[in-house]
N, C-alpha and C positions, 0 to 999 in steps of 0.2 A: 489687653494682654492675658494670654491663657496660661494657666498653671501647667507645669511639666507633668507628663504622664508618669506612672509608676515605672514603665519600661525605660523611659529616658533617665529617670532618677537612678535606676539600677546601672544603666550603661555609664552614666557620669561617675557613679561611685566606683565602678570597675576600673575606669580609666584613671581615676585618681589613685587607686591602690597600686595599679601597674606603674604609674609615674613615680610613686614612692619607692617601689622596688628598683626601678631603673636608676633613681637618684642614689640609692644605697650602692648599687653596682658601680656607678661612675665615681662615687667618692672612694670606694674601696680600690678601684683601679688606680686612682690618683695617688692614694697613700702608698700602695705597692710600688708604683713607679718612683716615688720619692725615696723609698727605702732602697731600691736598687741604685738610684743615683747617689745616695749617701755612701753606699758600698764603694762605688768608684772614687768618690772624694777622699776616702780614707786610705787609698792606696799610696804608699811611699814612692817618691820620685827617685829613679836611679841617678847616681851622681858620678862624675868622673870626666876629666878632660879627653880621655882617649877611649877608643872602643873597647880595649881590654879592661880598663878600669870600669867602664860602664857595665860590661857583662859581669864583672866581679861584684859590683853593687847590686845587680839584679839577683845574683845568687845569694847575697846576704839577706835579701828581703823575700826569698822564695816562699817562706812559710806564710807571709802576708798575701802573696799572690795566689798561692794554692787555697788559702782560706777564702779569698774573694771568689775564686771560681766555684768552690764548693757552695758558698752562700748564694751566689748568683743562681746556681742550679736548684738549690733548695727553695729559694724565694719563688723562682719560676715555677717549680712544682706546686707550691702552695697556691700561686695565682691560677695555675691551669686547673687544679681541682676546683677552686672557687668559681672559675668561669664556667666549667662544665656543669656545675650544680645550679648556678644562679641564672643561667640562660633559660631555665625552666620555671623560675620563680616569678609569680605574678603579683604577689602581695607580701607584705612584711607585718610582723608583730613587734611590740616593744621588747619582748624577750629575744627575738632574733636580732634586733638592732643592738641590744646590749652585748650579746655574744659576738657580733660582728666587730664591735669596738674592741673587745678583749683580743680577738683574733688579730685585728689590725695593730694593736699595741705590740703584740709579739713580732709582727713584721717590722715595726719601727725599731724595736729593740735589736733586731738582727744585725744591723751594721755595728752596733756597740759589742754584741756578742762575738762577731767576727773579729773585731779588733782585739778583744780579750784573748780569743783562742789562738790568735797569730803571735802573741807575745812569748817571751822565753820564761822558763821556770814554772813550777807548780802546775805541770801539765794536767794532772788529774782534775784539779778543781776548775781549771779554765775550760777543759773539755766537758766536764759535768754541767757547768753553767750553760754552755751552748746547747748541749743535748737536752737539758730541762726546758729551755725556751722552745725547742722544736716539739717536745712531748706535750707541753702546754698548748701550743698553737694547734697541733693536730687533734688533741682531745677536745678543745673548744670547737674545732671545725666539725667533729663528730656530733657534738651537741647541737650545732647549727643544722646539720642534716636531720637530726632527730626532730628538731622544732619544725622544720619545713614539712617533714613527713607527717608528724602528729597533727599539725593544724591545717593540713592540705593546702599549703601555700604554693602549690605547683600547678602547672597547666595540665589540662585533661589528657593531652597527647604525650605526656612525659613517658619515656620508655620505662616499663615496669622494672627492668633490671638495674636502673640507675642507682637506686638507694643501696641495694645489696653490693653492687660493685664498688660504690664509694666507701661504704663501711669497711669492706674487705681491704681496699687499697690503704685507707687511713690506718686501719688496725695493723697492717704489716709494718708501715712506717713507724707507728708508735712503738711497736715491739722492737724494731731495729734500733731506735734511738734509746729506748729504755734498757735494752740488753747491753748496749755499748757503754752505759754509765759504769757498771761494776767492772767491766772488762778494762776500762781505762786505768783502773788502779793496778793493773798487772802489766799492761803493755800499751805502747803508743800506737799499735796497730788496731786500736779500738775503732778507728775510722772505717775499717773494713766491714764492720757489722752493718754500716749504712748501705753497703752494696751488696754483700753476701746474703743477708737475710731476705731482702726483696727479690734477689735473683733466685735463690733456692725456693722461695714461696711461689714465684712465677712458674718455675719448672715443675714443681709438685702440682700445681693447679692445671698445667697443660697436660701432664701425664694422667691426672684424674679424669680430664675430659676425654682423652683418647681411650 
């Protein structure tokens, strides 16, 4: 039996590192899927023997349904950004794994934060809790991007604009949620910051390119 050549050892090590990266992605996808499922499980069931009473019950729980739709879109946005980034990752470090687990923790907390923000009373504090979860999740994601870029954990054919675009997109969303926190103490329309700030940022970027 002959010993493996250095080239074979290198190829085997590369495959092992790639497998580790794929396992982390599969695990992350599974956790995000569970978080979205938990969102749906928290939805209140409408009640009533007649169609009119059923519709009235739906109206009584509209804040919970709206919170569900918002959180579904938010978690979907987190997953989309994660997917776009990690499809270029070929290996992982212990630091990246730790950051990924913190990021996943925020995804798992999301159904609870959604339930909190959908309740009545003390709007400011419920809103702030939800927004802080988003800020932490996206800040950790930025640190994950930095880890990947710093340690060259990505494929050689990775588009050069990937990291700049990811930093910019995450930065805009961090700003949107962060700005909404003080606004929530003055108006319940603080939700609008989550839409208006990214929209304005996108328009300014488009005008700058033109």
